[in-house]
C-alpha positions as CSV (number, residue, x, y, z in Angstrom):
1,M,20.9,-1.2,5.2
2,N,19.1,0.6,2.5
3,S,19.3,0.7,-1.3
4,D,21.8,3.5,-1.2
5,N,24.3,1.1,0.4
6,L,24.0,-1.6,-2.2
7,T,27.0,-2.5,-4.3
8,P,26.8,-2.2,-8.1
9,I,26.3,-6.0,-8.2
10,G,23.5,-5.7,-5.7
11,K,21.8,-3.0,-7.7
12,L,22.1,-5.1,-10.9
13,F,20.6,-8.1,-9.0
14,F,17.5,-6.2,-7.8
15,T,17.1,-4.5,-11.2
16,S,17.2,-7.9,-12.9
17,L,14.8,-9.3,-10.3
18,L,12.3,-6.5,-10.8
19,A,12.6,-6.7,-14.6
20,S,11.9,-10.4,-14.3
21,I,8.8,-9.8,-12.2
22,T,7.3,-7.1,-14.5
23,N,8.1,-8.8,-17.8
24,G,7.5,-12.4,-16.8
25,V,11.0,-13.4,-17.8
26,P,12.7,-16.2,-15.9
27,F,15.1,-15.0,-13.2
28,N,18.4,-16.8,-13.8
29,W,20.8,-15.9,-10.9
30,K,22.3,-18.4,-8.5
31,L,21.9,-17.4,-4.9
32,K,24.0,-18.6,-1.9
33,A,21.6,-19.0,1.0
34,T,20.2,-21.6,3.3
35,P,16.9,-23.3,2.3
36,E,15.1,-21.2,4.9
37,Q,16.5,-18.0,3.6
38,T,15.7,-18.9,0.0
39,Q,12.1,-19.8,0.9
40,D,11.7,-16.5,2.8
41,F,13.1,-14.6,-0.1
42,M,10.9,-16.4,-2.6
43,S,7.9,-15.6,-0.4
44,V,8.7,-11.9,-0.8
45,I,9.2,-12.2,-4.5
46,K,6.0,-14.2,-5.0
47,A,3.9,-11.7,-3.0
48,T,5.5,-8.8,-4.9
49,K,4.7,-10.5,-8.2
50,E,1.1,-11.1,-7.2
51,A,0.7,-7.5,-6.1
52,H,2.2,-6.3,-9.4
53,E,-0.2,-8.6,-11.4
54,E,-3.1,-7.3,-9.4
55,I,-2.1,-3.7,-10.2
56,K,-1.8,-4.6,-14.0
57,K,-5.5,-5.7,-14.0
58,G,-6.5,-2.1,-13.7
59,N,-10.3,-1.9,-13.8
60,Q,-10.6,-5.7,-13.6
61,T,-9.7,-5.7,-9.9
62,T,-11.3,-4.4,-6.8
63,V,-9.8,-2.2,-4.2
64,Q,-10.1,-5.0,-1.6
65,N,-8.2,-7.4,-3.8
66,L,-5.5,-4.9,-4.4
67,M,-5.2,-4.0,-0.7
68,D,-5.0,-7.8,0.2
69,K,-2.2,-8.3,-2.3
70,M,-0.3,-5.2,-1.2
71,N,-0.8,-6.1,2.5
72,A,0.5,-9.7,1.8
73,K,3.6,-8.2,0.0
74,N,4.3,-5.8,2.9
75,E,3.9,-8.5,5.5
76,A,6.3,-10.9,3.6
77,L,8.8,-8.0,3.2
78,S,8.5,-7.0,6.8
79,N,9.0,-10.6,8.0
80,F,12.1,-11.0,5.9
81,E,13.6,-7.7,7.0
82,S,12.9,-8.3,10.7
83,K,14.2,-11.9,10.5
84,Y,17.5,-11.2,8.6
85,G,18.1,-7.5,9.3
86,F,18.4,-6.7,5.6
87,K,16.1,-4.2,3.9
88,L,15.2,-5.2,0.4
89,P,14.6,-2.4,-2.1
90,I,11.3,-3.8,-3.3
């Protein structure tokens, strides 16, 4: 599945999620998932937010720090996608 196959509600969900990450606003949606699925999803969100915060530092960060954060994000995303067979549009 890719982002082209998302329903309008799915697109709204991910738009809200990304807005929450970039603006630091609480994400206030209820999700139906097992505790393991929720933990795995939150790992992806946390890694994405950390990578975004590192990018926002601009000249205050190093290439190595930025690469570490991006690699952690990609690893969490890849683990989620391989475990659940669902490609997140992040």
